[in-house]
Biopython code that builds the backbone (N, CA, C, O; Angstrom):
import numpy as np
from Bio.PDB.StructureBuilder import StructureBuilder

atoms = [
    (1, "MET", "N", (186.667, 173.579, 125.257)),
    (1, "MET", "CA", (186.864, 173.870, 126.668)),
    (1, "MET", "C", (188.325, 174.206, 126.995)),
    (1, "MET", "O", (188.568, 175.138, 127.761)),
    (2, "PRO", "N", (189.298, 173.486, 126.446)),
    (2, "PRO", "CA", (190.683, 173.849, 126.755)),
    (2, "PRO", "C", (191.048, 175.246, 126.269)),
    (2, "PRO", "O", (191.795, 175.956, 126.941)),
    (3, "LEU", "N", (190.535, 175.649, 125.116)),
    (3, "LEU", "CA", (190.847, 176.990, 124.618)),
    (3, "LEU", "C", (190.238, 178.070, 125.506)),
    (3, "LEU", "O", (190.863, 179.102, 125.750)),
    (4, "VAL", "N", (189.033, 177.838, 125.983)),
    (4, "VAL", "CA", (188.386, 178.803, 126.879)),
    (4, "VAL", "C", (189.177, 178.909, 128.178)),
    (4, "VAL", "O", (189.398, 180.011, 128.682)),
    (5, "SER", "N", (189.598, 177.784, 128.717)),
    (5, "SER", "CA", (190.386, 177.794, 129.957)),
    (5, "SER", "C", (191.719, 178.514, 129.765)),
    (5, "SER", "O", (192.156, 179.271, 130.631)),
    (6, "LEU", "N", (192.350, 178.273, 128.638)),
    (6, "LEU", "CA", (193.631, 178.921, 128.355)),
    (6, "LEU", "C", (193.453, 180.422, 128.197)),
    (6, "LEU", "O", (194.229, 181.202, 128.750)),
    (7, "TRP", "N", (192.449, 180.828, 127.455)),
    (7, "TRP", "CA", (192.183, 182.257, 127.243)),
    (7, "TRP", "C", (191.904, 182.943, 128.574)),
    (7, "TRP", "O", (192.403, 184.037, 128.839)),
    (8, "MET", "N", (191.105, 182.292, 129.403)),
    (8, "MET", "CA", (190.769, 182.850, 130.707)),
    (8, "MET", "C", (192.014, 182.979, 131.583)),
    (8, "MET", "O", (192.234, 184.024, 132.196)),
    (9, "SER", "N", (192.822, 181.936, 131.645)),
    (9, "SER", "CA", (193.975, 181.980, 132.543)),
    (9, "SER", "C", (195.029, 182.985, 132.090)),
    (9, "SER", "O", (195.785, 183.491, 132.919)),
    (10, "ASN", "N", (195.095, 183.285, 130.801)),
    (10, "ASN", "CA", (196.036, 184.291, 130.316)),
    (10, "ASN", "C", (195.581, 185.710, 130.611)),
    (10, "ASN", "O", (196.402, 186.626, 130.646)),
    (11, "ASN", "N", (194.297, 185.905, 130.820)),
    (11, "ASN", "CA", (193.771, 187.255, 130.966)),
    (11, "ASN", "C", (193.348, 187.623, 132.375)),
    (11, "ASN", "O", (192.799, 188.702, 132.593)),
    (12, "VAL", "N", (193.592, 186.750, 133.324)),
    (12, "VAL", "CA", (193.252, 187.035, 134.719)),
    (12, "VAL", "C", (194.519, 186.909, 135.552)),
    (12, "VAL", "O", (195.199, 185.884, 135.511)),
    (13, "LEU", "N", (194.828, 187.948, 136.301)),
    (13, "LEU", "CA", (196.000, 187.922, 137.177)),
    (13, "LEU", "C", (195.542, 187.888, 138.627)),
    (13, "LEU", "O", (194.413, 188.262, 138.946)),
    (14, "GLY", "N", (196.407, 187.450, 139.469)),
    (14, "GLY", "CA", (196.096, 187.346, 140.894)),
    (14, "GLY", "C", (195.681, 185.921, 141.219)),
    (14, "GLY", "O", (194.869, 185.326, 140.510)),
    (15, "VAL", "N", (196.235, 185.382, 142.280)),
    (15, "VAL", "CA", (196.014, 183.984, 142.635)),
    (15, "VAL", "C", (194.544, 183.705, 142.925)),
    (15, "VAL", "O", (193.986, 182.741, 142.402)),
    (16, "THR", "N", (193.919, 184.522, 143.739)),
    (16, "THR", "CA", (192.518, 184.291, 144.109)),
    (16, "THR", "C", (191.596, 184.473, 142.916)),
    (16, "THR", "O", (190.717, 183.649, 142.666)),
    (17, "LYS", "N", (191.803, 185.548, 142.187)),
    (17, "LYS", "CA", (190.959, 185.829, 141.027)),
    (17, "LYS", "C", (191.096, 184.731, 139.971)),
    (17, "LYS", "O", (190.106, 184.309, 139.374)),
    (18, "LYS", "N", (192.321, 184.276, 139.746)),
    (18, "LYS", "CA", (192.556, 183.214, 138.767)),
    (18, "LYS", "C", (191.924, 181.899, 139.223)),
    (18, "LYS", "O", (191.387, 181.154, 138.404)),
    (19, "GLY", "N", (191.986, 181.614, 140.515)),
    (19, "GLY", "CA", (191.379, 180.398, 141.045)),
    (19, "GLY", "C", (189.870, 180.395, 140.887)),
    (19, "GLY", "O", (189.279, 179.387, 140.502)),
    (20, "VAL", "N", (189.250, 181.527, 141.187)),
    (20, "VAL", "CA", (187.796, 181.633, 141.039)),
    (20, "VAL", "C", (187.398, 181.537, 139.570)),
    (20, "VAL", "O", (186.427, 180.863, 139.228)),
    (21, "ALA", "N", (188.141, 182.203, 138.712)),
    (21, "ALA", "CA", (187.834, 182.162, 137.287)),
    (21, "ALA", "C", (188.006, 180.747, 136.727)),
    (21, "ALA", "O", (187.191, 180.301, 135.920)),
    (22, "SER", "N", (189.047, 180.046, 137.143)),
    (22, "SER", "CA", (189.261, 178.670, 136.686)),
    (22, "SER", "C", (188.144, 177.754, 137.170)),
    (22, "SER", "O", (187.627, 176.940, 136.404)),
    (23, "ALA", "N", (187.775, 177.887, 138.431)),
    (23, "ALA", "CA", (186.702, 177.057, 138.979)),
    (23, "ALA", "C", (185.376, 177.332, 138.268)),
    (23, "ALA", "O", (184.613, 176.406, 137.992)),
    (24, "THR", "N", (185.109, 178.592, 137.977)),
    (24, "THR", "CA", (183.872, 178.946, 137.279)),
    (24, "THR", "C", (183.860, 178.372, 135.874)),
    (24, "THR", "O", (182.828, 177.882, 135.414)),
    (25, "THR", "N", (184.989, 178.426, 135.189)),
    (25, "THR", "CA", (185.080, 177.872, 133.839)),
    (25, "THR", "C", (184.822, 176.373, 133.845)),
    (25, "THR", "O", (184.070, 175.871, 133.010)),
    (26, "VAL", "N", (185.435, 175.658, 134.771)),
    (26, "VAL", "CA", (185.235, 174.212, 134.862)),
    (26, "VAL", "C", (183.793, 173.896, 135.250)),
    (26, "VAL", "O", (183.193, 172.963, 134.716)),
    (27, "MET", "N", (183.236, 174.678, 136.183)),
    (27, "MET", "CA", (181.858, 174.456, 136.611)),
    (27, "MET", "C", (180.894, 174.641, 135.444)),
    (27, "MET", "O", (179.985, 173.832, 135.258)),
    (28, "LEU", "N", (181.082, 175.695, 134.659)),
    (28, "LEU", "CA", (180.194, 175.927, 133.522)),
    (28, "LEU", "C", (180.333, 174.829, 132.465)),
    (28, "LEU", "O", (179.356, 174.476, 131.806)),
    (29, "GLY", "N", (181.523, 174.296, 132.306)),
    (29, "GLY", "CA", (181.704, 173.158, 131.400)),
    (29, "GLY", "C", (180.945, 171.940, 131.885)),
    (29, "GLY", "O", (180.361, 171.214, 131.080)),
    (30, "GLY", "N", (180.944, 171.704, 133.193)),
    (30, "GLY", "CA", (180.179, 170.591, 133.763)),
    (30, "GLY", "C", (178.682, 170.786, 133.609)),
    (30, "GLY", "O", (177.954, 169.843, 133.301)),
    (31, "VAL", "N", (178.223, 172.012, 133.824)),
    (31, "VAL", "CA", (176.803, 172.313, 133.656)),
    (31, "VAL", "C", (176.397, 172.122, 132.190)),
    (31, "VAL", "O", (175.307, 171.626, 131.903)),
    (32, "ALA", "N", (177.261, 172.510, 131.284)),
    (32, "ALA", "CA", (176.975, 172.324, 129.857)),
    (32, "ALA", "C", (176.828, 170.842, 129.527)),
    (32, "ALA", "O", (175.963, 170.468, 128.735)),
    (33, "GLY", "N", (177.662, 169.997, 130.123)),
    (33, "GLY", "CA", (177.531, 168.556, 129.907)),
    (33, "GLY", "C", (176.227, 168.013, 130.457)),
    (33, "GLY", "O", (175.604, 167.139, 129.854)),
    (34, "LEU", "N", (175.821, 168.528, 131.595)),
    (34, "LEU", "CA", (174.558, 168.110, 132.189)),
    (34, "LEU", "C", (173.377, 168.519, 131.313)),
    (34, "LEU", "O", (172.472, 167.722, 131.065)),
    (35, "ILE", "N", (173.393, 169.745, 130.854)),
    (35, "ILE", "CA", (172.320, 170.222, 129.978)),
    (35, "ILE", "C", (172.322, 169.460, 128.662)),
    (35, "ILE", "O", (171.267, 169.087, 128.148)),
    (36, "GLY", "N", (173.514, 169.233, 128.121)),
    (36, "GLY", "CA", (173.629, 168.530, 126.844)),
    (36, "GLY", "C", (173.031, 167.140, 126.869)),
    (36, "GLY", "O", (172.548, 166.652, 125.848)),
    (37, "SER", "N", (173.058, 166.506, 128.009)),
    (37, "SER", "CA", (172.500, 165.152, 128.083)),
    (37, "SER", "C", (170.974, 165.154, 128.140)),
    (37, "SER", "O", (170.351, 164.098, 128.035)),
    (38, "HIS", "N", (170.370, 166.322, 128.304)),
    (38, "HIS", "CA", (168.911, 166.394, 128.409)),
    (38, "HIS", "C", (168.232, 167.119, 127.255)),
    (38, "HIS", "O", (167.003, 167.110, 127.175)),
    (39, "ILE", "N", (168.986, 167.745, 126.362)),
    (39, "ILE", "CA", (168.334, 168.482, 125.281)),
    (39, "ILE", "C", (168.036, 167.608, 124.065)),
    (39, "ILE", "O", (167.230, 167.993, 123.218)),
    (40, "TYR", "N", (168.655, 166.469, 123.967)),
    (40, "TYR", "CA", (168.342, 165.523, 122.883)),
    (40, "TYR", "C", (167.350, 164.505, 123.432)),
    (40, "TYR", "O", (167.721, 163.441, 123.928)),
    (41, "ARG", "N", (166.082, 164.868, 123.325)),
    (41, "ARG", "CA", (165.015, 164.061, 123.910)),
    (41, "ARG", "C", (164.566, 162.984, 122.923)),
    (41, "ARG", "O", (164.622, 163.174, 121.708)),
    (42, "ALA", "N", (164.120, 161.852, 123.468)),
    (42, "ALA", "CA", (163.654, 160.742, 122.635)),
    (42, "ALA", "C", (162.454, 161.148, 121.788)),
    (42, "ALA", "O", (162.311, 160.664, 120.665)),
    (43, "ARG", "N", (161.600, 162.011, 122.288)),
    (43, "ARG", "CA", (160.412, 162.407, 121.530)),
    (43, "ARG", "C", (160.745, 163.266, 120.314)),
    (43, "ARG", "O", (159.903, 163.441, 119.433)),
    (44, "ASP", "N", (161.984, 163.814, 120.253)),
    (44, "ASP", "CA", (162.397, 164.631, 119.113)),
    (44, "ASP", "C", (163.086, 163.817, 118.014)),
    (44, "ASP", "O", (163.483, 164.370, 116.989)),
    (45, "ALA", "N", (163.228, 162.503, 118.229)),
    (45, "ALA", "CA", (163.897, 161.649, 117.246)),
    (45, "ALA", "C", (163.098, 161.633, 115.949)),
    (45, "ALA", "O", (161.880, 161.794, 116.013)),
    (46, "PRO", "N", (163.672, 161.458, 114.837)),
    (46, "PRO", "CA", (165.081, 161.230, 114.515)),
    (46, "PRO", "C", (165.837, 162.514, 114.186)),
    (46, "PRO", "O", (167.060, 162.474, 114.052)),
    (47, "ASN", "N", (165.152, 163.653, 114.050)),
    (47, "ASN", "CA", (165.837, 164.884, 113.622)),
    (47, "ASN", "C", (166.440, 165.688, 114.769)),
    (47, "ASN", "O", (167.398, 166.431, 114.558)),
    (48, "TYR", "N", (165.901, 165.556, 115.968)),
    (48, "TYR", "CA", (166.389, 166.258, 117.157)),
    (48, "TYR", "C", (166.536, 167.765, 116.915)),
    (48, "TYR", "O", (167.569, 168.358, 117.224)),
    (49, "ARG", "N", (165.494, 168.362, 116.364)),
    (49, "ARG", "CA", (165.539, 169.797, 116.040)),
    (49, "ARG", "C", (165.758, 170.655, 117.290)),
    (49, "ARG", "O", (166.536, 171.609, 117.260)),
    (50, "PHE", "N", (165.080, 170.322, 118.372)),
    (50, "PHE", "CA", (165.236, 171.113, 119.593)),
    (50, "PHE", "C", (166.691, 171.102, 120.065)),
    (50, "PHE", "O", (167.243, 172.156, 120.381)),
    (51, "GLY", "N", (167.306, 169.948, 120.115)),
    (51, "GLY", "CA", (168.694, 169.843, 120.572)),
    (51, "GLY", "C", (169.653, 170.585, 119.663)),
    (51, "GLY", "O", (170.563, 171.270, 120.129)),
    (52, "HIS", "N", (169.441, 170.442, 118.348)),
    (52, "HIS", "CA", (170.323, 171.139, 117.403)),
    (52, "HIS", "C", (170.146, 172.651, 117.488)),
    (52, "HIS", "O", (171.126, 173.394, 117.446)),
    (53, "MET", "N", (168.908, 173.106, 117.607)),
    (53, "MET", "CA", (168.668, 174.548, 117.711)),
    (53, "MET", "C", (169.238, 175.103, 119.026)),
    (53, "MET", "O", (169.808, 176.194, 119.053)),
    (54, "PHE", "N", (169.080, 174.351, 120.093)),
    (54, "PHE", "CA", (169.630, 174.772, 121.378)),
    (54, "PHE", "C", (171.143, 174.934, 121.267)),
    (54, "PHE", "O", (171.692, 175.931, 121.735)),
    (55, "ASN", "N", (171.815, 173.975, 120.659)),
    (55, "ASN", "CA", (173.264, 174.061, 120.471)),
    (55, "ASN", "C", (173.644, 175.230, 119.586)),
    (55, "ASN", "O", (174.624, 175.920, 119.868)),
    (56, "CYS", "N", (172.893, 175.469, 118.523)),
    (56, "CYS", "CA", (173.189, 176.590, 117.627)),
    (56, "CYS", "C", (173.056, 177.930, 118.351)),
    (56, "CYS", "O", (173.893, 178.817, 118.182)),
    (57, "VAL", "N", (172.013, 178.070, 119.148)),
    (57, "VAL", "CA", (171.818, 179.317, 119.897)),
    (57, "VAL", "C", (172.946, 179.501, 120.911)),
    (57, "VAL", "O", (173.488, 180.599, 121.039)),
    (58, "CYS", "N", (173.295, 178.455, 121.620)),
    (58, "CYS", "CA", (174.397, 178.549, 122.598)),
    (58, "CYS", "C", (175.706, 178.911, 121.910)),
    (58, "CYS", "O", (176.458, 179.744, 122.415)),
    (59, "ASN", "N", (175.985, 178.302, 120.774)),
    (59, "ASN", "CA", (177.213, 178.628, 120.028)),
    (59, "ASN", "C", (177.197, 180.067, 119.548)),
    (59, "ASN", "O", (178.229, 180.737, 119.571)),
    (60, "ALA", "N", (176.038, 180.556, 119.111)),
    (60, "ALA", "CA", (175.943, 181.949, 118.670)),
    (60, "ALA", "C", (176.201, 182.903, 119.831)),
    (60, "ALA", "O", (176.898, 183.903, 119.663)),
    (61, "VAL", "N", (175.649, 182.609, 121.005)),
    (61, "VAL", "CA", (175.870, 183.449, 122.184)),
    (61, "VAL", "C", (177.350, 183.448, 122.555)),
    (61, "VAL", "O", (177.917, 184.502, 122.841)),
    (62, "ILE", "N", (177.971, 182.288, 122.552)),
    (62, "ILE", "CA", (179.399, 182.183, 122.871)),
    (62, "ILE", "C", (180.233, 182.964, 121.867)),
    (62, "ILE", "O", (181.183, 183.648, 122.249)),
    (63, "PHE", "N", (179.888, 182.869, 120.588)),
    (63, "PHE", "CA", (180.613, 183.594, 119.545)),
    (63, "PHE", "C", (180.519, 185.099, 119.776)),
    (63, "PHE", "O", (181.527, 185.802, 119.700)),
    (64, "VAL", "N", (179.314, 185.597, 120.057)),
    (64, "VAL", "CA", (179.126, 187.034, 120.281)),
    (64, "VAL", "C", (179.902, 187.488, 121.519)),
    (64, "VAL", "O", (180.559, 188.529, 121.494)),
    (65, "LEU", "N", (179.825, 186.711, 122.595)),
    (65, "LEU", "CA", (180.561, 187.074, 123.809)),
    (65, "LEU", "C", (182.071, 187.077, 123.573)),
    (65, "LEU", "O", (182.771, 187.968, 124.055)),
    (66, "ALA", "N", (182.571, 186.093, 122.841)),
    (66, "ALA", "CA", (184.003, 186.043, 122.535)),
    (66, "ALA", "C", (184.409, 187.232, 121.664)),
    (66, "ALA", "O", (185.485, 187.802, 121.851)),
    (67, "LEU", "N", (183.560, 187.601, 120.726)),
    (67, "LEU", "CA", (183.847, 188.754, 119.878)),
    (67, "LEU", "C", (183.879, 190.039, 120.699)),
    (67, "LEU", "O", (184.774, 190.866, 120.525)),
    (68, "VAL", "N", (182.909, 190.210, 121.591)),
    (68, "VAL", "CA", (182.868, 191.401, 122.449)),
    (68, "VAL", "C", (184.101, 191.443, 123.349)),
    (68, "VAL", "O", (184.709, 192.501, 123.505)),
    (69, "LEU", "N", (184.479, 190.310, 123.942)),
    (69, "LEU", "CA", (185.682, 190.274, 124.780)),
    (69, "LEU", "C", (186.928, 190.592, 123.977)),
    (69, "LEU", "O", (187.811, 191.309, 124.449)),
    (70, "ASN", "N", (187.002, 190.060, 122.762)),
    (70, "ASN", "CA", (188.142, 190.321, 121.889)),
    (70, "ASN", "C", (188.264, 191.814, 121.616)),
    (70, "ASN", "O", (189.353, 192.380, 121.719)),
    (71, "LEU", "N", (187.157, 192.449, 121.270)),
    (71, "LEU", "CA", (187.178, 193.889, 121.002)),
    (71, "LEU", "C", (187.533, 194.681, 122.255)),
    (71, "LEU", "O", (188.285, 195.654, 122.186)),
    (72, "TYR", "N", (186.996, 194.269, 123.396)),
    (72, "TYR", "CA", (187.319, 194.950, 124.645)),
    (72, "TYR", "C", (188.812, 194.818, 124.979)),
    (72, "TYR", "O", (189.454, 195.797, 125.359)),
    (73, "PHE", "N", (189.353, 193.615, 124.838)),
    (73, "PHE", "CA", (190.771, 193.402, 125.136)),
    (73, "PHE", "C", (191.659, 194.254, 124.222)),
    (73, "PHE", "O", (192.649, 194.823, 124.683)),
    (74, "ARG", "N", (191.322, 194.345, 122.958)),
    (74, "ARG", "CA", (192.101, 195.181, 122.038)),
    (74, "ARG", "C", (192.033, 196.645, 122.456)),
    (74, "ARG", "O", (193.046, 197.342, 122.492)),
    (75, "TYR", "N", (190.813, 197.102, 122.774)),
    (75, "TYR", "CA", (190.630, 198.486, 123.211)),
    (75, "TYR", "C", (191.442, 198.765, 124.478)),
    (75, "TYR", "O", (192.144, 199.773, 124.566)),
    (76, "GLU", "N", (191.340, 197.885, 125.432)),
    (76, "GLU", "CA", (192.036, 198.070, 126.709)),
    (76, "GLU", "C", (193.550, 198.054, 126.521)),
    (76, "GLU", "O", (194.253, 198.841, 127.155)),
    (77, "ASN", "N", (194.063, 197.176, 125.667)),
    (77, "ASN", "CA", (195.502, 197.147, 125.400)),
    (77, "ASN", "C", (195.957, 198.451, 124.752)),
    (77, "ASN", "O", (197.016, 198.972, 125.103)),
    (78, "ARG", "N", (195.175, 198.989, 123.811)),
    (78, "ARG", "CA", (195.536, 200.261, 123.178)),
    (78, "ARG", "C", (195.526, 201.391, 124.206)),
    (78, "ARG", "O", (196.407, 202.251, 124.200)),
    (79, "ARG", "N", (194.530, 201.386, 125.084)),
    (79, "ARG", "CA", (194.457, 202.415, 126.125)),
    (79, "ARG", "C", (195.663, 202.337, 127.046)),
    (79, "ARG", "O", (196.245, 203.358, 127.413)),
    (80, "ARG", "N", (196.029, 201.124, 127.414)),
    (80, "ARG", "CA", (197.195, 200.949, 128.294)),
    (80, "ARG", "C", (198.489, 201.319, 127.586)),
    (80, "ARG", "O", (199.409, 201.842, 128.215)),
    (81, "ASP", "N", (198.571, 201.056, 126.290)),
    (81, "ASP", "CA", (199.762, 201.458, 125.533)),
    (81, "ASP", "C", (199.894, 202.980, 125.480)),
    (81, "ASP", "O", (201.001, 203.511, 125.573)),
    (82, "ARG", "N", (198.769, 203.679, 125.330)),
    (82, "ARG", "CA", (198.809, 205.146, 125.310)),
    (82, "ARG", "C", (199.270, 205.705, 126.650)),
    (82, "ARG", "O", (199.941, 206.736, 126.698)),
    (83, "ASN", "N", (198.916, 205.035, 127.727)),
    (83, "ASN", "CA", (199.277, 205.494, 129.070)),
    (83, "ASN", "C", (200.547, 204.835, 129.589)),
    (83, "ASN", "O", (200.876, 204.979, 130.766)),
    (84, "ALA", "N", (201.259, 204.121, 128.744)),
    (84, "ALA", "CA", (202.410, 203.325, 129.184)),
    (84, "ALA", "C", (203.520, 204.171, 129.779)),
    (84, "ALA", "O", (204.166, 203.764, 130.745)),
    (85, "GLU", "N", (203.742, 205.326, 129.219)),
    (85, "GLU", "CA", (204.847, 206.148, 129.692)),
    (85, "GLU", "C", (204.633, 206.607, 131.135)),
    (85, "GLU", "O", (205.549, 206.531, 131.954)),
    (86, "THR", "N", (203.447, 207.073, 131.441)),
    (86, "THR", "CA", (203.181, 207.534, 132.808)),
    (86, "THR", "C", (203.026, 206.366, 133.765)),
    (86, "THR", "O", (203.429, 206.455, 134.924)),
    (87, "SER", "N", (202.444, 205.270, 133.291)),
    (87, "SER", "CA", (202.238, 204.128, 134.186)),
    (87, "SER", "C", (203.536, 203.385, 134.465)),
    (87, "SER", "O", (203.662, 202.752, 135.513)),
    (88, "ALA", "N", (204.509, 203.445, 133.553)),
    (88, "ALA", "CA", (205.805, 202.801, 133.809)),
    (88, "ALA", "C", (206.484, 203.448, 135.008)),
    (88, "ALA", "O", (207.124, 202.771, 135.812)),
    (89, "HIS", "N", (206.341, 204.752, 135.117)),
    (89, "HIS", "CA", (206.899, 205.460, 136.268)),
    (89, "HIS", "C", (206.169, 205.049, 137.548)),
    (89, "HIS", "O", (206.792, 204.880, 138.597)),
    (90, "ASP", "N", (204.845, 204.888, 137.456)),
    (90, "ASP", "CA", (204.052, 204.497, 138.626)),
    (90, "ASP", "C", (204.394, 203.092, 139.095)),
    (90, "ASP", "O", (204.503, 202.858, 140.299)),
    (91, "THR", "N", (204.565, 202.154, 138.172)),
    (91, "THR", "CA", (204.854, 200.775, 138.563)),
    (91, "THR", "C", (206.250, 200.645, 139.157)),
    (91, "THR", "O", (206.496, 199.747, 139.963)),
    (92, "ALA", "N", (207.162, 201.521, 138.773)),
    (92, "ALA", "CA", (208.522, 201.459, 139.317)),
    (92, "ALA", "C", (208.540, 201.787, 140.803)),
    (92, "ALA", "O", (209.433, 201.344, 141.525)),
    (93, "THR", "N", (207.567, 202.556, 141.264)),
    (93, "THR", "CA", (207.536, 202.952, 142.663)),
    (93, "THR", "C", (206.762, 201.966, 143.545)),
    (93, "THR", "O", (206.766, 202.098, 144.769)),
    (94, "LEU", "N", (206.103, 200.984, 142.933)),
    (94, "LEU", "CA", (205.302, 200.026, 143.695)),
    (94, "LEU", "C", (206.117, 198.801, 144.074)),
    (94, "LEU", "O", (207.009, 198.381, 143.337)),
    (95, "SER", "N", (205.802, 198.236, 145.226)),
    (95, "SER", "CA", (206.459, 196.993, 145.632)),
    (95, "SER", "C", (205.813, 195.823, 144.908)),
    (95, "SER", "O", (204.757, 195.977, 144.293)),
    (96, "SER", "N", (206.439, 194.657, 144.976)),
    (96, "SER", "CA", (205.886, 193.481, 144.299)),
    (96, "SER", "C", (204.538, 193.070, 144.894)),
    (96, "SER", "O", (203.668, 192.570, 144.182)),
    (97, "GLU", "N", (204.368, 193.283, 146.211)),
    (97, "GLU", "CA", (203.083, 192.969, 146.847)),
    (97, "GLU", "C", (201.979, 193.905, 146.354)),
    (97, "GLU", "O", (200.848, 193.475, 146.127)),
    (98, "GLN", "N", (202.314, 195.179, 146.192)),
    (98, "GLN", "CA", (201.329, 196.136, 145.692)),
    (98, "GLN", "C", (200.953, 195.821, 144.249)),
    (98, "GLN", "O", (199.786, 195.930, 143.873)),
    (99, "LEU", "N", (201.938, 195.432, 143.439)),
    (99, "LEU", "CA", (201.643, 195.049, 142.056)),
    (99, "LEU", "C", (200.754, 193.814, 142.011)),
    (99, "LEU", "O", (199.853, 193.728, 141.177)),
    (100, "GLU", "N", (201.000, 192.859, 142.901)),
    (100, "GLU", "CA", (200.189, 191.638, 142.953)),
    (100, "GLU", "C", (198.745, 191.961, 143.332)),
    (100, "GLU", "O", (197.815, 191.333, 142.827)),
    (101, "GLU", "N", (198.558, 192.928, 144.210)),
    (101, "GLU", "CA", (197.208, 193.315, 144.628)),
    (101, "GLU", "C", (196.416, 193.981, 143.506)),
    (101, "GLU", "O", (195.186, 193.948, 143.509)),
    (102, "LEU", "N", (197.112, 194.581, 142.557)),
    (102, "LEU", "CA", (196.424, 195.227, 141.438)),
    (102, "LEU", "C", (195.808, 194.215, 140.465)),
    (102, "LEU", "O", (194.938, 194.564, 139.667)),
    (103, "CYS", "N", (196.264, 192.963, 140.538)),
    (103, "CYS", "CA", (195.774, 191.890, 139.642)),
    (103, "CYS", "C", (195.868, 192.337, 138.191)),
    (103, "CYS", "O", (196.921, 192.800, 137.752)),
    (104, "ASP", "N", (194.766, 192.202, 137.436)),
    (104, "ASP", "CA", (194.822, 192.563, 136.018)),
    (104, "ASP", "C", (194.623, 194.052, 135.782)),
    (104, "ASP", "O", (194.501, 194.479, 134.634)),
    (105, "ASN", "N", (194.589, 194.845, 136.837)),
    (105, "ASN", "CA", (194.589, 196.301, 136.695)),
    (105, "ASN", "C", (196.008, 196.861, 136.674)),
    (105, "ASN", "O", (196.205, 198.075, 136.633)),
    (106, "ARG", "N", (196.984, 195.972, 136.702)),
    (106, "ARG", "CA", (198.372, 196.414, 136.619)),
    (106, "ARG", "C", (198.584, 197.174, 135.322)),
    (106, "ARG", "O", (198.125, 196.729, 134.271)),
    (107, "PRO", "N", (199.257, 198.293, 135.369)),
    (107, "PRO", "CA", (199.480, 199.063, 134.142)),
    (107, "PRO", "C", (200.319, 198.326, 133.102)),
    (107, "PRO", "O", (200.203, 198.603, 131.909)),
    (108, "ASP", "N", (201.162, 197.391, 133.539)),
    (108, "ASP", "CA", (202.011, 196.674, 132.589)),
    (108, "ASP", "C", (201.366, 195.386, 132.071)),
    (108, "ASP", "O", (201.974, 194.673, 131.273)),
    (109, "HIS", "N", (200.151, 195.082, 132.512)),
    (109, "HIS", "CA", (199.449, 193.871, 132.049)),
    (109, "HIS", "C", (198.796, 194.124, 130.697)),
    (109, "HIS", "O", (198.165, 195.161, 130.490)),
    (110, "ARG", "N", (198.951, 193.171, 129.776)),
    (110, "ARG", "CA", (198.299, 193.239, 128.470)),
    (110, "ARG", "C", (197.473, 191.967, 128.285)),
    (110, "ARG", "O", (197.925, 190.863, 128.587)),
    (111, "TYR", "N", (196.274, 192.147, 127.790)),
    (111, "TYR", "CA", (195.377, 191.020, 127.534)),
    (111, "TYR", "C", (195.778, 190.289, 126.256)),
    (111, "TYR", "O", (196.293, 190.899, 125.319)),
    (112, "THR", "N", (195.542, 188.990, 126.225)),
    (112, "THR", "CA", (195.751, 188.228, 124.997)),
    (112, "THR", "C", (194.407, 188.056, 124.322)),
    (112, "THR", "O", (193.399, 187.789, 124.975)),
    (113, "TRP", "N", (194.401, 188.210, 123.028)),
    (113, "TRP", "CA", (193.165, 188.054, 122.278)),
    (113, "TRP", "C", (193.439, 187.221, 121.084)),
    (113, "TRP", "O", (192.532, 186.955, 120.296)),
]
sb = StructureBuilder()
sb.init_structure("model")
sb.init_model(0)
sb.init_chain("A")
sb.init_seg("    ")
for serial, (resi, resn, name, xyz) in enumerate(atoms, 1):
    if name == "N":
        sb.init_residue(resn, " ", resi, " ")
    sb.init_atom(name, np.array(xyz, "f"), 0.0, 1.0, " ", f" {name:<3s}", serial, name[0])
structure = sb.get_structure()
C-alpha cells in the first residue's frame, strides 16, 4: 500500500486531483481489507483454496495494471521529450496559476515509473 500511494502521488499534479487520488487509494485499501476478512471462510478450511485463488487473481490484475501504467508512463515521457523544445517555449509564456491548472498535462511534467 505505501508503494502504491507513493507512485500515485508522484504521478498526479494539482492539489484537487492529488487529494482525490490519495483518498481513492486509501479507500480502495480499506475495501481490500474488508474483502480480505471475508474471503477466508471457515467452510474452506484447512486449505482455503477460494481465499488463495481470490488473492492470486487480484495480484495478477494489479500486476497487469501496473505493467500497463508503466508502459504508458514511459511512452508519455518519450512523447513529451520529443515535444520538449516547442513546449519549453509555451511554458515560458504561462503564469504559475496557468501551469497549476494544467496539472499533470504540464509539458514539463514527467511521470515516474
